[in-house]
N, C-alpha and C positions, 0 to 999 in steps of 0.2 A: 537644797542641793540635789536631792533625789529627783525632784520634778524637773529641774533644769537639765540634768544629765540624761534623764529618760527622754525628754523632748528632743535633746540634741541628737541622741542615737536614732530616734524615730525619724527625725528630719533628714539625717544623713542617709538613711535608707531610701527615703523618698526622693532625694536629690538626684539620684541616678535615673529617675523616671520622669524627666522634664517633658512636659507636653510639647510636641513639635509645633503646635499652633502658637506657642509663646515665642518661638524663635523665628517664626515665619513673618515676612514682611511683603507679602504679595497683596495686590489690590483685592479688596473685599467688596462685594456687591450687596452685602447684607443691608437690610433696610434699617433706618434709624429706629431707636427704641421708642415705645409709647410712653404716655405720661406716667403711668404707674411704674413702669420699668425704670424711667429716669429718676423718679422720686425715691425709689427703694434701691437704686443701683443694681437692679436685677440683670441688666445687660452684661454685667461682669460674669455671668454664668457661674454663680456660686463661688466666685473667687478663684476658680481653678483654671478655667480655659479663657482667661482674659486675652483678647486679641489686640495686638498693638495697632491693627488697622481698623479697629472699631470706629464706626462713624462718629460716636460720641467723643472720641479722642481726635480723629482726623479733622473735625470741624473746628476744634480748638487750635490745632497746629497748622492752619493754613499759612503758607509762606508769608512772613512779615518783612517787607522790604523797606528801604529808607523812605519811599514815597508815603508810606502810612504816617510816619512821624512828621514828614515835611508838610503834609496836609494840615497839620495842627500848628504849624510854626512858619507861617508865611509873612510877607511884609504887611499884608492887610490885617493879620491876626498875630502880632508879635506876642510871644509868651515865653516863660521859662520852661525848662525841660519838664519839671514836675507838673506844671499846669497842662502841658501838652499830653503827658502820660495820663493824667487824671481824666482828661476829656476822651482820650482814646479808649479807656476802660470804664467810662462813666456808667454805661448800661449794666455792666457786670457788678459795679460797685453798688448801684441802686438795688439790684436784685439781691446781692449779698446782704445789704443793710436790712432789707425786708425780712429775710430769713433770720438774721441776727436779732431783730426786734421780736419776732415770734418766739425764737428760742429763749430770749431773756424773759419774756412774759411767762413762759411755761416752766422756767427753771425752778420756780419755788412752789408750783402747784402741788407736787408730791408732798411737800412739807405741810401744806394746808390740809390736804386730804388725810395725812397721818394725824394731824391735830384733831380733825373731825372724828376719825376712827377711835382714837384714844379717849376723847370726850365721851363718845358713845359707850365705850367699854366701862368707863368710870361711872356713867349714868345709864344703866341698862334700859331704863324706862324710855329713854329718848332714842334708842337704837332699834328702829323697826327693820324688818327683813328687807323691805323695798329700799330703804335708805342705805342699809349695809351693802346691798348689791350695787346700788347706784355709786357708792363710794369706791367699791372694788373695781367696777367697770371704768369709772373716771380715772382711777389710778393707772389702769392699763393703757387707756387711750391717751392720757396726758403724757405718759412716758413714751409711747410710740410716736406721737406727733412731735414731741420735744426731740426725740432721737432723729426723726426725719429732718427737722429744721436745722439741728446742729450739723447733720451730715451734709445737707445741701449748702449750708453756709461754708463749711470747710472745703467742699468740693468746688464751689464757685471761687473760693480763694485760690485753690490750686490752678484753676483755669486762668485766673488773673495773673498768677505767677508765670505760667507758661507763655501767655501772650506777651507780657511785658519783657520776659527774658528773650523770647524769640525776636521781638521787635528791636530791642536795644542791641542785641548781638548782630542782627542783620544790618542795622543802621551804622554801627561802629565799624563793622567789617567792610561795608561798602565805602565808607569814607576813607578808611585807611588803605584800602586797595587802590583808590584813585589819588591818594596823596602820598608824596614821598615822606620819609620818616626822619628828616634830619632835625632842623633847629628852628627856634623862634628867635625873636629879637634878643633874648637873653642868652642865646647859644646853649640852650638846654636840649640835649639829645633825647628824642622820643624813640626809645628803643622798642624792639619787638616785645621784650619782657614787660615794658610799661603798658603796651596795648593789650597784651594777654592778661595782665593784671586787671585792667579795666573791664575786659570781657568776662573773666572768670570770677572776679571778686565783687567789683562795684555793681555790675548788672544784677548779680545774685542778691546783693543787699537791697537794692532798690526794688527788685521784683518781690522779695519777701515782705518788704514794707507795704507794697501794694496789696499783697495777699492778706495781710493782717491789719489793714487800716481800719476795718470795721470794729476792731476791739476798742478803739478810742471813742467811737460813737456808742457802742453797746454798754460800756462801763457805766455812764451816768444812768442809763435806763435800768441796768441791773441793780444799781444802788437804790433807786427809787422803788422798784418792785420789791427788793429785799426789805426796805423800810416798811412798806405797806404790809407785807407778809408777817414780819416780826411784830408789828404793832397789833395786827389781828390776833396773833398767837399769844403774845405775852405782854402787850401793852408797851409802856414806856421803857421797861427794862430791856426789851429786845432792841429798841432803838439805841439805847445806851451801848449795848454790845456792838451794834453796827458802827457807832461812832468810834469805838476802839478799833474796829476793823479799818475804818477810813484813815485813822491816825497812822496805821501801819503802812498805808499805801506809799507815802513819800519815802519811808524807810526801804520798802521793797524796790522802789524805783532807783534809789541811791545804790542799793546792793546790786541790782541788776546792771546798772551803769558801770559800777566798779568791776563786776564780773566780766562785762563785755570789754572794758579797757584792758583788764588783765589777760583776757583771751587774745586780744590783738597783740599785746606784747609777747605772749607765748608763741603765737603764730609767727611773729617776726623772728624770734629766736629759732623756731623750727625751720623757717625758710632759710635763715642763714646757715644752719647746720646742714640742711638738705642740699643747698647749692654747693657748699664746700665739699660735702661728701660726694656729690655728683661729679665735681671736678676731679677728685681723687679716684673715683671709680672709672672715669674715662681714661685715666692714665694708670690703671691698676697694674698692667703688665710692666710699665716702666718702674713702678714702685718695687715690684718683685725683682726685676732685673738688677736694681741698684741696692737691694736689701735695706730699703727705707721703711719697712713695715712698722717698726717700733716708734719712730719719730712721727710718722703720719698718724698712727693710732692715737698718740698722745695729743696731737693737734685736734683731731676730731672729738676725742673724749672731753677736751676742754670746752668745746662748743656744746657738747651734749650735757655737761653739768650745768652750763648756763641755761640751757633749755629746760632742764628739770627744775632748776631753781625758779624760773618763771612759771613753770607748770604748777609748782607747789603753791605759789601765790595765787594763781588762777583757781586752784582747787579750794583754797581757803575762802576766797570770795564766793565761790559756788556753794560751799558748805554753809556759809552764813546765809546766803539767799534761800537755799532749800530748807534750812532750819527755820528761818523766819516764816516761810510759806507754810510749813507743816505746823508751826506753833500758832499761827494766826487764828485759825478756827477754834483751837483749844482755849486760847486766851480770851477770845471774844465770847465764847460760850461761858467760861468761868466768870467773866465780867458781868454778863447778863444775869446769870444765876445769882451772883453776889448782890447785884443791885436789887433783884427781886426778893431774895430771901433775907438779906441782912439789912439793906437800906430801907426797903419798903415793907419789910416784915410780912411779906406774903408767903404763905406756905408753898413749898416746892410741890409741883405736880408733874407726873409723868407726861400728861398731855401738853405740858408747856416745855419741859426740859428737852425731850427727844426731838420734837419738831424744830426747836431753836438750834439744836446741834446739827440737824439735817440742813437747815438754811445756811449756816456758816460753813459747813463742809461743802455744800454746793457752790458757795460763793468763792471758795478758795481758788479753783482753777481759773475762772475768769479774771480774778484779781492778779493772779500770777502772770497770766498772759498779757494783761494790760500793762503791768510793770515792765515786762520784757519788750513790749511794743514801744513803750515810751522811751526806753533806753535805745532801742533800735532806730528810733526816729532821728536822733542826732547823727548816727552813722549813715543813715540813708540820705540825709541832707548833704553830708560831706561827699558821699559817693555820687550823688546826683550832680553836684557841682563839678566834680572831676570829669564826669561823662559830658556834661554840658560844655565845659571848657575844651575838652578834646574835640567835640563836634564843631564848636564855633570858632576855635582858635585859628584855623586855617580855612579861609573861605574858598580860595581859588584852587580848584582841582587841576590835576595835570590833564592837559588836553592832548589828544593825539596830534602829531605834527600835520600841518596842512600839506597834502600831497601836491607836488608840482607835476601836473599831468601833461602839459603841452610842451614845456621847455625842453624836456629830455635831459635835464641836468640834475646832478645830485651833489650838493656841497654847500659852501658858505661864501658869501660875498660881503667883504668888509664887515664881518660879524665880530662882535665882542659879546661874550657870554660869561655869566657868573652864577655862582650858587646863591639862590635867594635865601633870605632869612626865614622864609616859610616854606622852603622846598628843600629837598635833599634825598638821601638814599637810606635804605635800611642799613643799620650799623653792621649787621652780620654779613650782608652781601658785599659791601664795598668799604670795609673798614680801613683799607689802605689809603683811602682818599679823604677820610673824615678830617684829619688835622689840616690838610690844605684847604678844604672847604671852609673850616672855621676861621682860618686866617685870611679870608677874603680872596681866595684864589679865583682867577678868571682866565679865560681864553681871549686873547686880544688880537684884533686886526686879522682875522682869518680870511684868507682868499684861497679856497680849496675847491677844485672841481674833480670829483671822483670819476674815474672812467667806468662807463656803463658796460656791464658784461665782462668785466676784467677783475683781476685781483689787485686791490689797493691795500698797501701795507703802511701803517702808521708806526713809527719807531722813535725811540729817544730814551734818555736816561730815566730812572725811576722818579716819579713825581712831576714829569714834564707836562702831563695833561692828556695822555693817550686815552685812558678810560673815560675821562670827562668829555673828550671829543666825540667818542662813540655814543655816549649817553645823551649828548646834546642833540643828536639826530632824532632821538625819541621825545624831545621837548623837556628833558629832565633839568635843563639849565635855563636860566632867565636870560632873554635876549636884551642886551643893552643898546645895541645899534645894528640896524639892518637885519632883516629876517634871513633865515637859511632856507635853501631848497632841500626838502627832505621827503621821504616816502613813508607811507603808512603801512605798506606791506613789507614787513621785515621780520627776520628771525634772529634772535639774540642768544649768544653763548657767553655766559659771564666767566670771569676769571676763577671764581669759586663755583664749582659745579653745583647746580641746584637739582636735586633728585627727590622725587616724591616717594612716599611709601606705596608704590605700585609695582607692577611687574616691569621688567625691562622693556617689553613690547609697548606697554601703555606709556612709559616714560618717553619712548622714542616717537610713537605715533602722535601722542599729545592731543587726542581728540579727533584726529583725522582717520579716515577709513584705512583699513589694512590692505595695502597693495603688495602682493608677494614679491614681485620682481624688484620694485623700488626699494622695498625693505631689505631684500637680500643685497642689493648694491650698496646700500648705506652701511650695513653691518660689515661688508667686506672693505669698504673705503676707510672705516675707522678701526679696522683690525680687531673687531669684536667677534666675528663669525667663528674664528678658531678657538675662542675662549668659552663658547657656549657649552662644550662638553664638560667643562670643569664646574659648571653650576648645577645646582640640585635639580632644577626643572627647566634647564635651558633658558630661553628668553622669557618663559613664564615664571621665572623665579622672582619672588617679591624682594625688592631691594629697599634700601633706606635704613633709617635708624632701627626700625622694628622688623627688618627683614634681613636678607643675606648681606653680609658685610663685604662690599666691593672695595677694591683698592682705589687709591686716589686716581691712578691712571685710568682705571675702568670707569670710574664715575665721570671723569672728564670726557671720556670718549662717548659715554651715553649722552651727556649734555650736547656734545658736538653732533652726534647722530640725530638728535632731535631737531637741531637747526637744519641739517642737511635733508632730513625727511620732509620738512615742511614745504609748503607750496609758495613760500615767500620768494619774491624776486630779489630781495636784498638780504644777504647773510652778514651779520655783524658779529665778529668773534673777538673777544677780549683776552689775548695772551693765554691761550689754552695749552701752549707747548712747554710750559715750565715743568710739568710733571712727566714729560716724555723723554726718553733717551734719544740720541741722535738718529738712530736707525728708525725708530717709530715715527719721529718727526718727519723724516724724509719720506717714509712710506705714506703717511697721512697727507702730506702736502701734495704728493704726486697723485694719489688715488682720489682723495676727496676734493682738493682745491683745484687740481689740474685735470680731473677726470670728467666723465660725462655728466655727473650729478650737477656740475656747475655750468652746464651749457645754458647760455642766455641769462645767467644770473650774475649779479654784482656782489662781490665779496669785499668787505672792509675789515681788515684784520690789524689789531694792535699787538705789538710784541716788543720785548726787550732782548730777545734772542736774535740779534741782527744777522749774524753769520748763518744761522740756520734758515731763516725765513725770508729775508729781503731778496736773495737771489731768485725767488719764485714770483716776485712782484712784477706786475705790469706797470704799476704806478706806485711810487714810494713817497711818503711825506715824513720829513724829519722835524720833530717838535723840540723846542727848547724853551722851558719856562713859560709855557702857554702860548708861544708864538711859533709860526712856521719858519723854520730856519732854511729849509730847502725842500723842493718837491720836484718830481719828474721820474723818468725812467732810471734804471740802475746806471746806465751809461752816463746820463746827465749828472747824477749825484757823484759818480766817480770823477767826472770832469770838474765838478765843483769842489772836489777833495773832501766831500762829506763822507764818502766811502773809499776804501782802499782799492787798488787796482785788481786784487785777487777776487773781488766780487764779480768781475766780468766773466772769469773762468767758471765760477760757481753758478752764474746765471745761465751760461750755455749748458752746463751739466744738468741743470734743473729741468730742462726741456725733454730729457730722456724719459720715456714711458716704460714702466715696469711691466713684465708679462702678467697676464691674468692668472689668478690663483685658482687652483683646483678647489672646488667647493666641498670636496669630501676629504675629511681628515684621515690620512692614511693610518691604518692600524688601530683605529678606535671604533670603527663601525658606526660612526655618527653620520648619518646621511641627512642632509638638511632638506627635509621635505616640509616640515612645519616648525623647525627650529626648537622644538620643545619636547615632543613626546618620544622621539627616538631614544634608544638606549644611550645613556650618558655615563660618564666615568663613575658617578656615584652608584649606578646600578651594576657596573662591571668591576670596579676596583674598590674594594673595601677600605683601602688606605685613605680614601677621601671622605669616608663617612664619619659622622660623629657618633661614637659608641657610648657616649654618656647619655643617661636618660634625659630627654629634652625637657626644658622647663615649660610648664603649662601655666598660663596666666590666671586661670580660674581653678581653684582647688576647693573641695568640700571639706567640712570639718571632720576630724577623725579623733579617736580616743588618744592617740599619741600627742596630738596638739593640746588636748585638755590636760593630759598628764604633765606636759612641759610647763604649762602655766602654773599648775599646782606646785611643781617642783621648784619653780623660780620665785615662789612667794617669799622664801627666806625662812625665818623662824616659824615653825608650825603653830606655836602658841598664839601668834597674831591671828591666824586663820580661825583657830578654835575660839579665841576671845571674841572675834567679830561675830561668829555664829551665835555665841551666847548672848551678845548684846542685841543682835537682831531678834532673837527669840524672846528675850525679856521685854524688849520694847513693844513687840506685838502683844504680848500678854498684858502689858500695862494698858494698851488701848482697850482690850477686852475688860480689864478691871475697872477702867473709868466708866464704861457703859453700865457695868453691874453696880458700881457704886452710886451712879445717878439713880438707878432703880431703888437701891437701899436708902439713899438720902431722901427720896420722895416719900418713903413710908416711915421716916424716923420721927415724925411728929412736928407740930408747929412751934415748939419752944425755941427761943432765940439761941440757947446754948447748943441744942442739937443741930440747928441750922448752921451755926458758926463752925461746929466740929465737922459737919458735912462739907462745908466749903473748904475748910483747911485741908481735909484729906484729899478732896478733889484737886485742890491747888498743888498739893505735894505730888500727886500722880502726874499732873500736867508738867510740872517742873522737871520731874524725873524723866518723863518721856522726851522733853526737849533736850535735856542734857545727854541722854543716851543717843538721841539722833545726831547731836554734834559729835559725840565720841565715835559713833559708827562712821561718820564721814571722815574723821581724822584717821581712823584705822584703815579705811578704804584708801585714803591718800597715801598712807605709808606703804601699804601693800602694793598699790599701783606703781609708786615710784621705784620700789625694789624690783618689781617685774620689768619695768621699762629699762632700768639701768642694766639689769642682768642680760636681758634679751639683746639689747644693742651691743653690749660688750661681746657676747658670744657670736652674734651675727657678723660684726665687723672683723673680729679675729678669724672667723671661718672664711670670709671672702679674701682677706689678706693672705691667708695661707692655703687657699684652695689650689688644686692642681690646674695647670693651664688648660687641660682638657675640659674642665668644668666651665672655665671662662669662655672657651670657644663655643660651647653649646648654650650658655646662658647669656643672652645679649645684654649690652649695657643698659638700654631702657628698662628691661625687665628687672635687673638688679637695682637700678635707680628707683623703680616703683616699690621694690621691697623696702628700701631705706626711706622712701618717702611716704606714700599713702598707706602701705601696710603697717609700717612702724607707727605712723600717726594713729591708725586705728587701734593698735595695741595700747598706745599711750592714753588715748581718750576714752576708750570703750571697755577694754578687757576687765579691769578691776571694778570700775564704777557700775557697769551694766550687770556684771555677775553679782555684786552685792545688792544692787537694786532688785534683780530677779529673785534672789534668795529672800529679800525682805517681802516682796509681793507674794511669793510662794508661801512663806510663813504666815502672812496675814490671811491668805486664802484658806490655808489648812485650819488655822485657829478659828476663823470665822465659821467655816463649815462645821467644825466640832462643836463650837458654841451654839450654833443654831440647832444642831441635833440634840444637844443636851437640854436647851431651853424649850424646844418644841419637838418632842419625840415623834409625833405623828407626821413630821415633815421629812423623815428620812428618805422615803421613796421619791418625793418631789426633788429633794436635793441631789439624789443619785441621778435622776433623769436630767436635771439641769447640768450637772457636771459632765455627763456623757455627751450632751448636746454641745456644750462649750468645747469639749475635747475634739469633737468632730469639726466644728468651725475652726478651731486652732490648727488642726492638721491641714485642712484645706487652705487656710490663709498662708500658713508657713510654706506649704508646697508652692503656692502661687508666688509668694514674695521671693522665694529663693530663685525661681525660674526667671522672674522679671528682673531681679537684681543681677543675675548672670548676664542677661542681655544688656542691661545698663552699663555694667563694667566693661563689656566689650565695645559698646558704642561710644562711651565717653572719651577714651583715648583716641579713637578714630577722629572724632570731631575736633578735639584739642590739637591733634597732629595736623589736621587739615588747616586749621587757623594758623598754626605756626609756620607750616610750609608756604602757604600763600602769602603771608606777611613777609617771610624771608625772600620769596621769589617774586615780589610784586613787580619789579622792573621787568623781569622776563615775561611775566604774564601780560603786562601792558604792551611789551614789544610784540608779542604774538597776537595781540588783540583778543585775548581770551578772558578779559575781565568780566564780561557779562556771564559767560559760562561758569566761571568760578564763583560769582555771586549766587547763581542758581544752585550750584553744588553746596555752597555754604548754607543756604536756606534749607536744602534737603537734609543735610547732615545735622543741622541744628534741630530740625523737626524729629529726625531719627533719634537724636540724643534725648529729647524731651519726652518722646513716646513712652519708653519704659518707666520713667519717673512719674508721668501722669497716670500710667496704669497702676503703679505702686500706690499712689495717693488714692486712686479709686478703690483699690483693694483694701486699703486701710480704712476708708470710710465704710466700705461694705462690711468689714469686720466690726466696726463700732456700732453700726446699725443693727447687725444680727445679735451682738452681745446685749445691746440695750433692749432689743425685742425679747430675748430670752430672760433678761433680768426683770422686764415688766411683767412677763408671765409668772416668774418666780414671786415677785412682790404681790401680785394678785392672789396667787395660790396661798402664799404664807399669810396674807391678810384674811382670806376666807377661812383657812385652818385656824388662825389665831382667834378670830371672832367666835367660831364654833367651839374651839377649845376653851375659850374664856367663859362662854355661856354654860358649858358642860361641867367644868371643874372649878369655876370661880377663880380663874387665874388672874393675877394682878395685871393692870394695864401696862406696868413698867416692862414686864417680860415681852409683851406684844410690841411695845414701842421700841425696845432694844432689837428685837428680831427684825422689824420692818426697817429700822435705821441701818442695820447691817446689810439688809438686802438692797437698799437704795445706794449704798456705797460700793457694792460689788462690781457694777459695770466698768467703772474706771480702772479698778484694780485688775480685773480679768483682761480687759483690753490691753493695758500696759504690759501685763505679764506675757500675753501672747506675742505682742510686738517685740518685746525684748528677747523672747525666746527665738523668734525668727531672725532678729538681728545677730544675736550671739551665734546661732548655729550656722547661718548662711553667710554671714559677713565677717564678724569678728574672728571667729575661730577658723574661717577660711583664710583670713590674712595670717593668722598664727601658723596655719599649716604651710603656707608658702614660705614664711620665715623659717619654719622648721626644716623645710627642704634645703634651704641655703645653709643653715647651720650644719646639716648633715652632709654637706658637700665633702667629697674625698679630699683629704688634706695631704700636703706635701710632708715628706720626712724632714723635719727641721734639724734633727740631730744626725749623728753618723748612721749610715746604713751598713757600714763595715767596721770591723774591730781593729783595723790597723791604726797604729799611732804614728803621726808624722814625726819627722826628725826634729831634734831639739832646736836646731838653728834654721829650720826651714820656715818660709821659703826665701831663697836668695836670688833665684833667676826665674824666667818665665817660659821654660821649655814645656811643650805640650806633645803628648804622644797618644794617638788613637791606636790601640792594640786590638786588632780583630773585632772592631766595633761594628755591631749591627743593631738596627732598630726596625721593628715591624709594627705597623699599625694593627690594632686588634681587629678581628673580624675574619670572615671566611676568606680563605686563600692566603692569609698571612703575607701580603705584598710588602716587600721591604722598602723603606724610605732610604735607608743606608745599609749596605751589605758588605760585611767583612772589610771595613775600612782600616787600613794599617799605614799610617803616616807618622812622621816625626818632624815636628816644627821646632827648630832650634830657638833657644832663648835669645831675645833681643832682635830677632829677625823680623822682616816685614814680608808678609805672605799674602798673595792674592788668590781668591777663589773665584773661578769663572765657570760658566755653564748655563744651560737654559733654565727657565723657571720650572720648579718642581723637581730638580735633580738632587736636592738634599743639602744645599749650601746653608740655608738658614737653620735647618734641623741640626747641623753640626754645632752652630752657636748655642742653640737651646740645650743641646746635650752637654756642652761645657759648663753650663750653670745649673745642670740637673733639672732643667725644665721638662725633660723627658728622661725616662729611665731606660737604660740599654736592654735590648733583648739578649744580647751576648756581648762579650768583650768588656773592655774597660777604657777609661780615659785617665791618663797619668799626667799630673802636673808636678814638675820638678821631682820626679821619682816617687810621688805619693798618689795613690788612687784617690780621686776626688770623692769617692763614696765614703772615705774615712774622715771627711771634714763635715762640720756642721754647715747647713745651708747658708747661714749668714756669713760665716767666714769665707766660704767659697765665692760668694757673690761680691764680697768686698775685694777679692783678689782678681776675679774675672769680670770685666764690665762688658755688657752686651748693649750696643746702640742700635735700635731698630730703624727702619726706613721711614715709618710713619711718625713724623715729628708732631703732627697735629694732635695725636692721641697720646703723646708722651709728656705733655706739659700741663700745668695747672693754670688755665687762662685767667681765673678770677683771684689768684693768689699773688703774693709778692714775689719779686725777682729772687730774693734770698731763699724763699721756700722752694722755688723752682730749681735753684742751683745747689744749695747746700742746706737742707733742712736739719741736718744733724749738727750744724754749727761747728764743723771741724776745720774750716778755713777762715782765715782773717779776711777783712774787707779788702786789704791791699792785694792779697792773692787773687781774689775774685775779680777785682778791677783790672789786674794785670792780664788775666786770661781773656777777659772781655776785650781788652785793648789789642791783644795779640790777634784775636779773631775778627777785629774791626767791628765789634759790636758796641763799643763804649758810647758811640754817638747816638745809639738808639735808646739808651736807658739813662735815667737820671742818676745822679751821684748817690742818692739814698737807695740802698738795696731793699728797704722795706716798702718802697713804692710798688704799685701794682704793675703787672706785666702789660706792656702796651698792646693795644689791639691792632696795631698797624704792621705787625711783622709778616713778611712774606713766608712762603713755605720753605724757601732756602734759608732764610734767617732763623726760622724755628729749628731747622736741622743744625744750624751753627750753635744755637743755645744748647741743644742736646749734646753736641760734641764738647762744648765748654764744661758742662757738668761732669761729663765723662773724664775730662782732663783733671778736674778738681778731685775726682775719686782717687787719682794716682794709682791706677790698677797695675797689676803684674801682667795681665793679658788684656788687650783691648780688641774686641770683636766688633767690626763695623759692618752691619748688614744693610747694604745699599744706603748708608747714612749720608751720602752726598749726592743722591740721585736727583734732587730738586734744585741743585745749585748750577750756576753757569760755570764755564771752564775756568775763568779767573778766580772765582770764589773757591772752587775745588782745589786749584793749585795752591791757593793760600792755606787751605786746610792741611794739605799734605806737607807743606813746608812747616806749618805749626806743629804737626805731629813729630816731625824730625827734630825740631828744636826744643819742644816742651817736655817730651817724654824722656824718661830715664833710659840709659843705654840698654838696660836689661829688660825693658818692657817689650813684649811681643805684640805686634800689630797684625791682625788677620782681617783682611778687607774683602768683602763680597761686592763686586761691581760688574757693570757691563761696559764700562768705559776703559779702553786700553790706555788712553793717554794719562789717566790718573795713576797708573801703576808702573809707569816707565822706569822708575828708579827702585822698584821693589826687588827683593832678594830672590824670591821664588814664586812660581805660579803653579796652581793646581787647576786642571780643567775636569769638571765632573760631568757625568752622564748617568742618569738612572740610578743614583745612589752610590756610584763607584767612581774612582779616579781613572780617567781615560788617558790623560796626558799630564805630565809634570816636568818641570825643568826650570832652569834659571832664566830670568828675563833677558832678552836680547840674544 
């Protein structure tokens, strides 16, 4: 424990001094390393200044494209995926096999040399000085060459892993980028999650199998060499012990396979818990709004208990496997000694016993690895088949539409199109069309000629085929009859905006050069230029899931701006106006689609907002069930009675051009010179700043994180008992070596030999039992830590203040519940216990060596100092490289997810080749730090083995000299040298575990601790007033001199001295510009923010005198963003009523009233459909608000994504379904929706400017 904590503290100090060269990824012109440098890995520069752009790493990570694999899998050379991969890395495999053969040959040479040394000590007349020094020198060089061979074998395996992983990732990515992701003949949806699972899981398993394939070939050689060595040392008795060893191998394989199967089940349960938790975290604000914390927590804890149960089974299999591995050399040694001493009646000799023990200990690690590889082989075969089926399943890639160059036409001639069984779309992109695709939907008898250089609008009822028609222009549908005339130069804006984790500028320019004037016109046309001051860095603000959280309207406008900024002659827009209000829609149609940006360009726009958009059309097409009902000008459609006559007036109004907007925002000082660096509102107004300490993805270990783990152990006697068991077990190992020495000198009598064997067997059995008990206690401690940390963490997030949720993004929190919590589950307790075991073994071994050979104290001190130096350098390097790896891994994963989600947009812009290159570069960047870590690990192993070889030689020389001088028994020298030969693995493992614990495990614990320590809401009363006995009865709300100031310099008020009285049962509307404080009022009513002054009174009671749960059961807040308020992967019942307070009839009645019953099945336990539009999601949010039966209902733009008919239906439902005493407060920009309201407040800058009755 002392060593672990000391190393942890020392590494934490070093972590702040990360070498900048580790984080640099600039081109390096350094020359490749020489032969000696490559053999000894000296190019790593002592393990400290490993450059990621080292030629030794760059040569491995040359971009692997699909053509590499295709070269091995052509029609002339048909083969399976595994055969193609084996041929691809055949040279590396042969090189690795050669190093493995050399390492296998040298594995048992130290045991033979030990045997010769002990024989020489037992027969001094045979040990000449020259022979002694020859043996000592041979011991050094055999250890050195063996270490180099093992290092090169493992390093070559790492290179094989990197090449296979890069190749498979690039090949799958290229295929999936060019193939739609819908269905095969069995109608099985190939979702993005499935593809990402193939890339992240299956490619890793296949690559690992390739890296360790040499173990299957090395194992027979090692057994043969071991048999020869044992026969040379002890004759037939050694071979008998080896036979026992071989008998154990099937058992090890069985236990390893069981361990792997249990691991897969555990990972499945972990994945289910993580996905469910991610769903709840995405809607954490809605959970807090509705006071659902308790029921949601119970839902997650149930999944957590299932996961821990699977984890316990996994640990049991792992304990059995590790116990069998540790017992194997002890049992084999005992069997060989039994056969020699009891069966053959040959006296025990030190020159036989200790070399036999060294052989079996040396054979343990290869046998353990061979068993793991054999169990991995079946998993690799399954993964390879999954990859092969994915690559071979769909042969025909999507081809770019054939451009019609000379005809000057764009459209369809007698065309019938359908969704092919092997073509389709990403489920996330176009989920609203999946059901119609699966049911055989087709576009029939299309005769459409779009007007070139004009605005063409496609409209019709939902599901009529508007989106399919647009995508057919890109070749996404299969032509049944007659080809279509289409263009290859097109820009596409999907209905669901696709935003990358890049800056706003990069999302808009999308790889094109930055042209200031064009860029400015685009920003103005989509009404984004006036919102840049509200962003942290203007248009250089990073957006996306891991960046700044844009509103749905802003995301859609960025997506539209990308299409407008492009140089494409054809702009394809799929109903982007659903998220805009009427004024914004009119502005964008006038400035973007009727403005100078569309000069000479053709626009094809699909919409269901007929009254808003169709009057701006030069050519309109009405679709009905996949067929053209009518097409032509607005006048023609009015004549055909497809449109009403008032469209003619609207069409004439749509030709009015709005005046140009001043590009300087008055009163803000934001001058648009470069759109980003000018002073913005975050630099001027502290009310927009986040004053909570921002979350950092990378955290170093700290003492508080160590203390937290110790405090969560549970009963302290468990920890003390575990430490005692570890100490006793290591003492038993020392006692076994001492007893062998004693046994050898006990005499040749059968009784003494039998007693010696009995005591040795007892020590062996005790050691095995203690090993199993140690693992069981480690499992118990680990389960307690995992359960406590998850419970504390989830409770902390559920009850954290909204300010913390604003500053800590959803992906960061999901990472804490995902990867960080998994690290704690799998590493915290086991690695700590393992580190303590290795530290105890090291201390006991050093003490034992000092006692047995007093003259070796100085040598041991120098050896320990050298190992400490190597450990410090390695830990420093490992931590820095791991930091880079943790930063690059999410970037690569996010890039894969983004491009798979936006594959249709990428193909439409013809950027698929650029994205393939980006994928190859990011994959190489992801593999670079992991390769550097592997190189550093082998550097460490080689240096420790080198130091151990020097120690063994020194101890052998001292032992021989000490034996000649003091007539020391050969058993003492045998025990000393056997301990020295076992040191390299123990020291290497201890240093690696120390680095992992300090830089990785406790780093994850520190990030979890930050979340646990998040500032919590006041769940109970914050004032001492007692509500009336019969309260509440009505829903009157009073803001009495209420003010709220954002913290920070200047104390800028969001709401200032608000004093209004809302009568019970009234319907009140709140109007005003964005940022005037309307939504802040709603948050204040549910105590989402605490007032700076004043109070809010509900039915005569200060809301501060209520518990938070009681208040939020009375006041229901419905936000505008419905997409982040639902649980997409959960049942309808869980989305509407997780507390089970309403009957099924009540729920169905509400759904029917809101016209939602047709969208859901009768069984409320069925999953939420993925086909809901944004407006329908808002209806679901309103439905669950009605089921809450609140006293006060606050709607914050909760109908902004609905059309006018749907919104009118909602207002009518609110009148009919709510109790007469329920107060409704609506924040809206649509005056038509509040025509029958009782009262209206108009806000400006946090204060009421105008108020009065409607009308």
